[in-house]
C-alpha positions as CSV (number, residue, x, y, z in Angstrom):
1,M,143.9,-8.6,-31.6
2,S,145.8,-11.4,-29.9
3,L,145.3,-9.7,-26.6
4,L,141.5,-10.0,-27.1
5,I,141.9,-13.7,-27.9
6,A,144.1,-14.2,-24.9
7,A,141.6,-12.4,-22.6
8,G,138.6,-14.2,-24.1
9,P,137.0,-15.4,-20.9
10,I,137.4,-12.0,-19.3
11,L,136.1,-10.1,-22.3
12,A,133.1,-12.3,-23.0
13,Y,130.2,-10.8,-25.0
14,N,127.4,-11.5,-22.7
15,V,125.3,-9.2,-20.6
16,A,126.4,-10.5,-17.2
17,S,130.0,-10.1,-18.1
18,I,129.6,-6.6,-19.4
19,L,127.6,-5.6,-16.3
20,F,130.3,-7.1,-14.0
21,Q,133.1,-5.3,-15.9
22,F,131.1,-2.0,-15.7
23,L,130.6,-2.4,-11.9
24,V,134.3,-3.2,-11.4
25,I,135.4,-0.2,-13.4
26,A,132.9,2.1,-11.6
27,F,134.0,0.8,-8.2
28,F,137.7,1.6,-9.0
29,A,136.7,5.0,-10.5
30,V,134.9,5.9,-7.3
31,V,137.8,4.8,-5.1
32,V,140.2,6.8,-7.2
33,I,138.0,9.9,-7.0
34,A,137.6,9.5,-3.2
35,I,141.4,9.2,-2.7
36,G,141.9,12.3,-4.8
37,F,139.3,14.2,-2.8
38,L,140.9,13.1,0.5
39,V,144.3,14.2,-0.7
40,Y,142.9,17.6,-1.8
41,A,141.0,18.0,1.5
42,A,144.2,17.2,3.5
43,K,146.2,19.8,1.5
44,Q,143.5,22.4,2.0
45,L,143.3,21.6,5.8
46,K,147.1,21.8,6.1
47,A,147.2,25.1,4.2
48,R,144.5,26.7,6.4
49,E,146.1,25.3,9.6
50,G,149.3,27.0,8.7
51,S,147.6,30.3,7.9
52,V,145.7,30.3,11.2
53,S,148.8,29.7,13.4
54,E,150.6,32.7,11.9
């Protein structure tokens, strides 16, 4: 509970703060998903490139 008290201004209980936190979390979630997709696509491309050259 002391963490909640220490982060009081960040974890405020008003609509603007909740919306801002939601947008920040959503932004980082989209970035993480995009990075994961790019890594997956790069691995698939590398695997297909190797199978074509053989």
